[in-house]
Structure formats: C-alpha cells, structure tokens
C-alpha positions as CSV (number, residue, x, y, z in Angstrom):
1,M,-32.6,6.6,-12.9
2,I,-29.1,5.7,-14.1
3,D,-28.4,5.1,-17.3
4,L,-25.8,2.0,-17.1
5,L,-24.6,2.3,-20.6
6,N,-23.1,5.7,-19.6
7,Y,-20.4,4.2,-17.3
8,I,-18.6,1.3,-16.7
9,V,-20.2,-1.7,-15.0
10,W,-18.1,-3.5,-12.2
11,N,-18.5,-6.7,-11.4
12,P,-15.5,-8.9,-11.2
13,D,-15.4,-12.4,-9.7
14,L,-13.7,-12.0,-6.8
15,E,-12.4,-15.4,-7.0
16,A,-9.2,-15.7,-9.6
17,F,-9.1,-19.5,-9.8
18,H,-9.3,-22.8,-7.7
19,L,-6.2,-25.0,-6.6
20,G,-8.1,-28.3,-5.8
21,P,-11.2,-26.8,-3.0
22,I,-8.6,-23.7,-2.3
23,A,-10.3,-20.0,-4.0
24,V,-7.5,-17.9,-4.6
25,R,-8.9,-14.2,-4.8
26,W,-8.2,-11.7,-6.6
27,Y,-7.0,-9.5,-3.9
28,G,-4.4,-12.1,-2.5
29,L,-2.7,-13.2,-6.2
30,M,-2.5,-9.2,-6.9
31,W,-0.6,-8.8,-3.2
32,I,2.2,-11.6,-4.6
33,I,2.6,-10.1,-7.9
34,G,3.1,-6.9,-6.5
35,L,5.6,-8.2,-3.7
36,A,7.6,-10.5,-6.4
37,T,8.1,-7.2,-8.7
38,A,9.3,-5.8,-6.4
39,Y,11.7,-9.0,-4.9
40,F,12.9,-8.7,-9.1
41,V,13.5,-5.4,-8.9
42,V,15.4,-4.9,-5.8
43,K,17.7,-8.0,-6.6
44,R,18.6,-6.7,-9.9
45,L,19.8,-2.9,-7.9
46,Y,21.7,-5.3,-5.3
47,K,23.3,-6.7,-8.6
48,E,23.6,-3.4,-10.3
49,Q,25.7,-2.1,-6.7
50,K,27.8,-5.4,-6.6
51,I,26.0,-6.0,-2.9
52,K,26.3,-9.8,-1.9
53,D,23.4,-12.1,-2.5
54,E,23.6,-13.3,1.4
55,Y,22.4,-9.6,2.4
56,F,19.7,-9.8,-0.3
57,D,18.1,-13.5,0.6
58,P,16.8,-12.4,4.0
59,L,15.6,-9.0,2.6
60,F,12.2,-9.9,1.4
61,L,10.7,-11.8,4.5
62,Y,11.7,-8.7,6.6
63,C,9.4,-6.6,4.1
64,F,6.5,-9.0,3.8
65,F,6.2,-9.6,7.6
66,G,6.5,-5.3,8.1
67,I,4.3,-4.9,5.2
68,L,1.7,-7.0,6.4
69,I,1.9,-6.4,10.3
70,G,2.1,-3.3,9.9
71,A,-1.0,-2.6,7.2
72,R,-3.2,-4.6,9.5
73,L,-2.2,-3.6,12.9
74,G,-2.4,0.5,11.2
75,H,-6.4,-0.4,9.6
76,C,-7.4,-2.3,13.3
77,I,-5.5,1.3,15.5
78,F,-6.4,3.9,12.9
79,Y,-9.9,3.0,11.6
80,E,-11.5,0.2,14.0
81,P,-10.1,0.9,17.6
82,D,-13.7,0.5,18.9
83,Y,-13.8,-2.8,17.9
84,F,-10.6,-4.1,17.8
85,L,-9.2,-2.4,20.8
86,T,-12.1,-2.8,23.8
87,S,-12.4,-6.5,23.7
88,G,-10.2,-9.7,24.0
89,K,-12.1,-11.0,20.9
90,G,-11.3,-8.4,18.8
91,L,-7.5,-8.1,20.1
92,I,-7.4,-11.7,18.8
93,E,-9.5,-10.8,15.5
94,M,-6.2,-8.0,14.7
95,I,-3.3,-10.4,15.3
96,L,-5.6,-13.9,13.8
97,P,-7.0,-13.8,10.0
98,I,-10.6,-14.9,11.7
99,R,-14.0,-13.4,12.6
100,F,-16.0,-14.9,15.7
101,L,-19.5,-15.7,14.9
102,P,-22.5,-13.9,17.1
103,E,-23.8,-17.9,17.6
104,G,-20.4,-19.2,18.4
105,G,-17.1,-20.6,16.6
106,F,-14.9,-18.5,14.3
107,K,-14.7,-18.7,10.6
108,L,-11.6,-17.7,8.5
109,I,-12.1,-14.9,6.8
110,G,-8.2,-13.7,5.8
111,Y,-6.7,-10.2,6.7
112,A,-10.1,-8.1,5.6
113,G,-8.5,-4.6,6.5
114,L,-5.1,-3.5,5.5
115,A,-4.2,0.2,5.8
116,S,-1.0,1.6,3.6
117,H,-0.3,3.5,6.3
118,G,0.2,1.0,9.0
119,G,2.1,-0.8,5.9
120,T,4.7,2.1,5.2
121,L,5.6,2.5,9.2
122,G,5.8,-1.5,9.4
123,L,8.2,-1.6,6.4
124,M,10.2,1.4,7.6
125,I,10.8,-0.8,11.1
126,A,11.5,-4.0,9.5
127,L,13.9,-2.5,7.2
128,W,15.6,-0.8,10.3
129,L,15.7,-4.4,12.0
130,Y,17.0,-5.8,8.5
131,V,20.3,-3.4,8.5
132,R,21.0,-3.9,12.0
133,K,21.6,-7.5,11.2
134,T,23.4,-7.0,7.4
135,K,25.2,-3.6,8.5
136,L,24.6,-2.2,5.5
137,S,23.9,1.2,5.2
138,I,20.2,2.4,6.0
139,W,19.9,5.1,3.0
140,T,21.2,2.9,0.1
141,V,18.2,-0.1,1.6
142,L,15.9,2.6,1.6
143,D,16.4,4.1,-1.5
144,N,16.9,0.4,-3.1
145,I,13.1,-0.6,-1.8
146,A,11.8,3.5,-2.7
147,I,12.6,2.7,-6.4
148,A,11.0,-0.9,-6.1
149,T,8.2,0.5,-4.3
150,G,5.9,1.7,-7.6
151,T,5.0,-1.3,-8.8
152,T,4.0,-2.8,-5.2
153,A,1.6,-0.3,-4.5
154,C,0.0,-0.2,-8.2
155,F,-0.7,-4.2,-8.2
156,I,-2.4,-3.7,-4.1
157,R,-4.3,-1.2,-5.6
158,L,-5.7,-3.3,-8.3
159,G,-6.5,-5.8,-5.6
160,N,-8.8,-3.3,-3.6
161,L,-10.3,-3.0,-7.4
162,M,-11.0,-6.1,-7.9
163,N,-12.4,-6.4,-4.2
164,S,-14.5,-3.0,-5.3
165,E,-13.1,-1.8,-1.9
166,I,-12.2,2.2,-0.9
167,I,-14.5,3.4,-3.4
168,G,-14.7,6.9,-4.4
169,K,-17.6,9.1,-4.2
170,V,-20.6,9.5,-6.7
171,T,-20.0,11.0,-9.4
172,D,-21.0,11.5,-13.2
173,V,-17.9,11.9,-14.7
174,P,-18.0,9.0,-18.3
175,W,-15.1,7.0,-16.6
176,A,-17.2,6.5,-13.5
177,F,-17.2,3.1,-12.0
178,I,-21.0,1.5,-10.9
179,F,-19.7,-1.1,-8.3
180,E,-22.1,-4.0,-8.5
181,H,-21.2,-5.5,-5.1
182,V,-21.9,-2.1,-3.3
183,D,-24.7,0.4,-4.5
184,K,-24.6,0.4,-8.0
185,V,-23.8,4.3,-8.0
186,P,-21.4,5.7,-10.2
187,R,-18.0,6.2,-8.6
188,H,-14.6,7.8,-8.6
189,P,-12.7,4.6,-9.3
190,G,-10.4,6.2,-6.4
191,Q,-8.1,2.1,-6.4
192,L,-8.0,2.9,-10.2
193,Y,-6.3,6.9,-9.7
194,E,-3.8,5.0,-7.3
195,A,-2.8,2.3,-9.0
196,I,-1.9,4.5,-12.5
197,A,-0.2,6.9,-10.0
198,Y,1.8,4.3,-8.7
199,A,2.5,2.9,-12.0
200,I,3.9,6.3,-13.1
201,L,6.0,6.3,-10.3
202,F,7.6,3.2,-10.7
203,G,8.6,4.3,-14.4
204,I,9.7,7.6,-12.9
205,M,12.1,6.1,-10.3
206,W,13.7,3.7,-12.4
207,Y,14.3,5.9,-15.1
208,L,16.0,8.6,-12.6
209,H,18.0,5.6,-11.1
210,K,19.4,4.8,-14.5
211,K,20.4,9.0,-14.8
212,M,21.3,9.5,-11.3
213,P,22.5,6.2,-9.7
214,E,25.1,8.5,-7.6
215,K,22.0,9.4,-5.5
216,I,21.6,6.1,-4.4
217,G,22.4,6.0,-0.4
218,T,21.7,9.6,-0.4
219,G,18.2,9.2,1.1
220,W,16.9,10.9,-2.2
221,Y,14.6,8.5,-3.7
222,F,13.3,7.3,-0.6
223,G,12.0,10.9,0.1
224,F,10.9,11.5,-3.5
225,C,8.9,7.9,-2.9
226,L,7.5,9.0,0.3
227,A,6.6,13.1,-1.0
228,Y,5.2,11.6,-4.4
229,I,3.0,8.8,-3.1
230,F,1.2,11.0,0.1
231,T,1.6,14.1,-1.6
232,F,-1.2,12.3,-4.2
233,R,-2.8,9.8,-1.5
234,F,-3.9,13.5,0.2
235,F,-5.3,15.0,-2.6
236,I,-7.2,11.4,-4.2
237,E,-8.6,11.5,-0.8
238,Y,-11.0,14.2,-1.9
239,T,-12.7,11.5,-4.3
240,K,-12.8,8.8,-2.0
241,E,-15.7,8.0,0.4
242,I,-14.6,7.7,4.0
243,Q,-13.8,3.9,5.5
244,E,-15.2,4.8,8.6
245,A,-18.1,7.0,9.7
246,F,-16.0,8.8,12.6
247,E,-14.1,10.3,9.5
248,A,-16.9,12.5,8.8
249,T,-16.9,14.6,11.9
250,L,-13.0,15.4,11.4
251,P,-11.6,18.3,8.8
252,L,-9.9,16.1,7.1
253,D,-10.3,12.3,6.8
254,M,-7.7,9.5,8.5
255,G,-6.1,8.8,5.1
256,Q,-5.2,12.7,4.6
257,I,-4.7,13.0,8.3
258,L,-1.8,10.3,8.3
259,S,-0.4,11.1,5.1
260,I,1.2,14.2,6.5
261,P,4.0,12.9,8.5
262,F,5.2,10.7,5.9
263,I,5.3,13.8,3.5
264,I,7.0,16.2,5.7
265,I,9.4,13.2,6.5
266,G,10.0,12.6,2.7
267,V,10.8,16.7,1.7
268,Y,13.6,16.7,4.9
269,C,14.8,13.3,2.9
270,M,14.8,14.7,0.0
271,I,16.6,18.1,1.4
272,R,19.1,16.3,3.7
273,A,20.2,14.6,0.0
274,K,20.7,17.9,-1.4
275,K,22.6,19.1,1.3
276,L,24.5,15.5,1.5
277,E,25.8,16.8,-2.4
278,Q,26.9,20.4,-1.6
279,V,29.3,19.2,1.1
C-alpha cells in the first residue's frame, strides 16, 4: 500500500479563477504569462540594440500564431495521426478547438494537445516570415528570441504540471508526485524537471548576453538554446511515460526522435558562429 505521506499529493483545481461565466484555466494562464514575459524581454533587447519600435510591434503576433499553430499541428501529426488525419471530422478538430460528440453536435474544449517540437518549428517559420517583411537580420531575431525562450518554456511546463499531463514514470524518489487526476501512483514530476531546466536556461542566457553582446546576430544564442533544450528533453524523456501507445514499439520515444534534428541544428549554429568569429 502506498504511503501518501512519503510523497507530494498533487490535486490542484484546473481553473485559476472566473471572469463572470468564463473559467480561466491554469494552463491557458501559464501560456499567457510565458508569452508576456518573453514579450517584455525581447522588447528590452530590441531597445538595447536600438532596433526601431515599428519592427518590434508585429513580432508578438508572428510568434504567438507560429507557436500555437505549429504546436497544434505538431501534436496532431506526430502523436495522433490515426485520429486527426483519417477523417473529415478529425481534420476539423485539428484546426478548431472543438470535439465532435458521439451523439451529435460538438463541444468547445480548447486545443487539448500541443507539441513543443511543432511549436519550435512553427516559431522558426513565423520568424522567417517576419524577417522577410521587416528586412532585419534573421540571426539577430533568432538570437533575441532564443534569449527569451527559457522563460516561456518554463511557464508552459508549469501549465502542464497544473493540468497533471505529460506525467513521469512510476518511482519511489521522495519528491515523487501523486497525480490525483491520473492514477494516484507516485511518479516523476517530469513537467517540473523541465520547468526548472528552462528557468536555469533563461538565467544562463541573460547572463551570457550581458557578457557577450557581440555574439547577438551570429546565431550562437539560437544554437545554444536549441542544443540545451533538446538535449535536456532527450534525456528527460527516460523519466516520462510515453504519450501514445505506438511509441512503446520504438527504440526511442517520439519526443526523443524529434529532439535529435534540433540538437544537430543547434550544434551547427554554434559551430557556424564560432567560425564567423575567426574570419
């Protein structure tokens, strides 16, 4: 029998507060806070680099929609293709925040399923479109976004923690969480591990950009961000449960497989930046 006193019992209310009849869920609130903190960080970076305000103003919309669309499509295509890509209703649910009911009609459920790898890819595409419009250096924009990425990623994972999703494997470590919404078994708090790692990443990036501002625009910060996040993500997957049944037949889970290209891109960008310094 499990001794609940040995572990952290996790059973938060999914709703943070109400605005009249509208319930604000912790997950959505954490997304908003994460994006807002990144907004102010990048705004300060633009000011430090004397980049015109007119170039900053549209950046938030590009990032918001790039991350949201990429994360949603990433989840549907990478993790649940059999559901979303095999019927007209699935395709509609992939695009709209609804779920069709067996008895007919539909229910508004929000976007229940967002993948960080897809969000990263969507963000990169959105930033490419942004620099085409503004004519700013793509490497400067990527480096600035990379410096702020840790804070957004941290809050998103805290949102996952509040939702009791992306849970870890069963364990007996003293800091294990018992997720009451899941199965009341002590598990690794994988979401918290990632949130802490990303908070540390932001601290490192902010410190380095103060010490090495000349590297902004070389792609080094962007490369370091990718390499750090997805190397950590690769190894933290060993403490997490698979998200879909088909992953059990793979030598690596989907999160690890999708992390490898981003690690390679990150290392390449850091090497490229180093070579530019030597020219």
